[in-house]
ROKEKE-57111 format. One record per residue (C-alpha): residue in three letters; x, z negated, y. Coordinates in steps of 0.02 Angstrom, whole numbers, padded with zeros to 5 digits, m for minus. Example, Ala and Ser with C-alpha at 12.3 -4.5 7.8 and 13.67 -1.06 7.14 Angstrom:
REM ROKEKE-57111
+------+--------+--------+--------+
| code |     c1 |     c3 |     c2 |
+------+--------+--------+--------+
|  ALA |  00615 | m00390 | m00225 |
|  SER |  00684 | m00357 | m00053 |
+------+--------+--------+--------+
END
This chain:
REM ROKEKE-57111
+------+--------+--------+--------+
| code |     c1 |     c3 |     c2 |
+------+--------+--------+--------+
|  MET | m00695 |  00448 | m00273 |
|  ARG | m00692 |  00298 | m00166 |
|  TYR | m00672 |  00309 |  00015 |
|  SER | m00620 |  00143 |  00126 |
|  PHE | m00544 |  00098 |  00292 |
|  ASP | m00443 | m00019 |  00186 |
|  ALA | m00251 |  00049 |  00251 |
|  PRO | m00125 |  00070 |  00112 |
|  THR |  00017 | m00017 |  00106 |
|  ALA |  00179 |  00090 |  00176 |
|  ALA |  00233 |  00103 |  00001 |
|  GLU |  00077 |  00221 | m00051 |
|  PHE |  00095 |  00309 |  00126 |
|  ALA |  00276 |  00339 |  00065 |
|  ALA |  00239 |  00395 | m00096 |
|  LEU |  00078 |  00512 | m00025 |
|  TYR |  00199 |  00581 |  00092 |
|  ALA |  00331 |  00660 | m00022 |
|  GLN |  00229 |  00705 | m00147 |
|  THR |  00129 |  00811 | m00041 |
|  GLY |  00278 |  00889 |  00048 |
|  TRP |  00267 |  00805 |  00211 |
|  GLY |  00441 |  00742 |  00211 |
|  GLU |  00517 |  00588 |  00167 |
|  TRP |  00570 |  00438 |  00295 |
|  PRO |  00654 |  00253 |  00276 |
|  PRO |  00511 |  00143 |  00220 |
|  GLY |  00492 |  00047 |  00392 |
|  THR |  00428 |  00215 |  00486 |
|  PHE |  00273 |  00206 |  00364 |
|  GLU |  00259 |  00025 |  00409 |
|  ARG |  00246 |  00064 |  00596 |
|  ALA |  00143 |  00206 |  00579 |
|  LEU |  00022 |  00106 |  00496 |
|  ALA |  00027 | m00032 |  00609 |
|  GLY | m00001 |  00096 |  00755 |
|  SER | m00149 |  00181 |  00713 |
|  TRP | m00315 |  00142 |  00763 |
|  ILE | m00417 |  00205 |  00597 |
|  VAL | m00367 |  00235 |  00424 |
|  CYS | m00468 |  00314 |  00313 |
|  CYS | m00397 |  00322 |  00126 |
|  ALA | m00476 |  00390 | m00028 |
|  ARG | m00447 |  00336 | m00203 |
|  ASP | m00460 |  00397 | m00378 |
|  ASP | m00548 |  00279 | m00540 |
|  ALA | m00411 |  00209 | m00562 |
|  GLY | m00369 |  00169 | m00376 |
|  ALA | m00219 |  00273 | m00354 |
|  LEU | m00219 |  00337 | m00190 |
|  VAL | m00264 |  00523 | m00184 |
|  GLY | m00277 |  00567 | m00003 |
|  MET | m00289 |  00477 |  00185 |
|  GLY | m00334 |  00538 |  00376 |
|  ARG | m00252 |  00434 |  00530 |
|  LEU | m00317 |  00418 |  00716 |
|  ILE | m00235 |  00371 |  00865 |
|  SER | m00333 |  00306 |  00988 |
|  ASP | m00332 |  00247 |  01181 |
|  GLY | m00487 |  00170 |  01119 |
|  ALA | m00612 |  00204 |  01252 |
|  LEU | m00574 |  00418 |  01292 |
|  HIS | m00468 |  00502 |  01175 |
|  ALA | m00448 |  00494 |  00974 |
|  PHE | m00309 |  00573 |  00874 |
|  VAL | m00306 |  00651 |  00717 |
|  THR | m00125 |  00621 |  00663 |
|  GLU | m00128 |  00682 |  00475 |
|  MET | m00225 |  00734 |  00348 |
|  ILE | m00161 |  00745 |  00169 |
|  VAL | m00241 |  00749 | m00009 |
|  ALA | m00130 |  00751 | m00162 |
|  GLU | m00117 |  00911 | m00227 |
|  THR | m00237 |  00843 | m00375 |
|  ALA | m00370 |  00784 | m00277 |
|  ARG | m00367 |  00955 | m00166 |
|  GLY | m00541 |  01066 | m00187 |
|  ALA | m00662 |  00932 | m00229 |
|  GLY | m00719 |  00896 | m00021 |
|  VAL | m00589 |  00731 | m00004 |
|  GLY | m00484 |  00808 |  00122 |
|  ALA | m00691 |  00851 |  00222 |
|  GLU | m00759 |  00668 |  00191 |
|  ILE | m00611 |  00562 |  00267 |
|  LEU | m00609 |  00688 |  00412 |
|  ARG | m00826 |  00666 |  00421 |
|  GLN | m00775 |  00453 |  00401 |
|  LEU | m00634 |  00437 |  00517 |
|  VAL | m00757 |  00562 |  00665 |
|  ALA | m00901 |  00461 |  00607 |
|  GLU | m00812 |  00306 |  00630 |
|  ALA | m00721 |  00327 |  00833 |
|  HIS | m00892 |  00401 |  00877 |
|  ARG | m00966 |  00227 |  00818 |
|  ARG | m00849 |  00134 |  00910 |
|  GLY | m00880 |  00275 |  01079 |
|  VAL | m00741 |  00397 |  01054 |
|  ARG | m00814 |  00539 |  01052 |
|  ASP | m00641 |  00659 |  01066 |
|  VAL | m00558 |  00674 |  00916 |
|  GLN | m00440 |  00816 |  00935 |
|  LEU | m00304 |  00885 |  00809 |
|  PHE | m00158 |  01002 |  00777 |
|  ALA | m00192 |  01111 |  00638 |
|  ALA | m00037 |  01127 |  00519 |
|  ARG |  00005 |  01327 |  00480 |
|  GLY | m00122 |  01388 |  00376 |
|  ARG | m00246 |  01249 |  00388 |
|  ALA | m00364 |  01289 |  00532 |
|  ALA | m00497 |  01359 |  00451 |
|  PHE | m00497 |  01190 |  00349 |
|  TYR | m00542 |  01115 |  00526 |
|  GLU | m00659 |  01260 |  00568 |
|  ARG | m00763 |  01217 |  00437 |
|  ASN | m00775 |  01028 |  00486 |
|  GLY | m00835 |  01041 |  00654 |
|  PHE | m00669 |  01087 |  00743 |
|  VAL | m00635 |  01236 |  00865 |
|  ARG | m00478 |  01313 |  00931 |
|  ARG | m00428 |  01308 |  01107 |
|  PRO | m00415 |  01443 |  01175 |
|  LEU | m00230 |  01531 |  01174 |
|  ASP | m00203 |  01490 |  01367 |
|  GLY | m00291 |  01316 |  01325 |
|  PRO | m00160 |  01143 |  01353 |
|  GLY | m00080 |  01102 |  01200 |
|  MET |  00122 |  01099 |  01185 |
|  ASP |  00240 |  01032 |  01055 |
|  LEU |  00407 |  00939 |  01123 |
|  ALA |  00527 |  01031 |  01074 |
|  ASP |  00664 |  01008 |  00942 |
|  GLU |  00804 |  00923 |  01034 |
|  ARG |  00911 |  01080 |  00917 |
|  ASP |  00840 |  01208 |  00994 |
|  VAL |  00835 |  01150 |  01176 |
|  ALA |  01001 |  01178 |  01291 |
|  PRO |  01089 |  01020 |  01354 |
|  ALA |  01039 |  00968 |  01549 |
|  GLN |  01146 |  01041 |  01683 |
|  ASN |  01212 |  00920 |  01784 |
|  SER |  01212 |  00963 |  01952 |
+------+--------+--------+--------+
END
């Protein structure tokens, strides 16, 4: 497995997203996501195919946020995700950002705990924006 901070193409990113069930978006969405990334770490197999990636967004000074950790089904269980995460955190630290945060997908918190992250307390900060379909329209007064 080869790891690098060379971002994938938008098409590779889109294909990995779709292959792993993360969803499908218009191609321009992946281009903008990559352009807005601070650090991208990719894992490629011996044939050069993208089999995993992770991205950080950051202000470059105080905080960094893991936005994706995606590993193809065929590469799971071999430490690929752990190595991508390790490299992302190490590179953030090398660039002077010590606070790296994330939201774990359902059922994935144990992976992050094995890799040095801790859960916030239940009364700690952190919220998601509700899906607009779930929010009642505001009343004009």
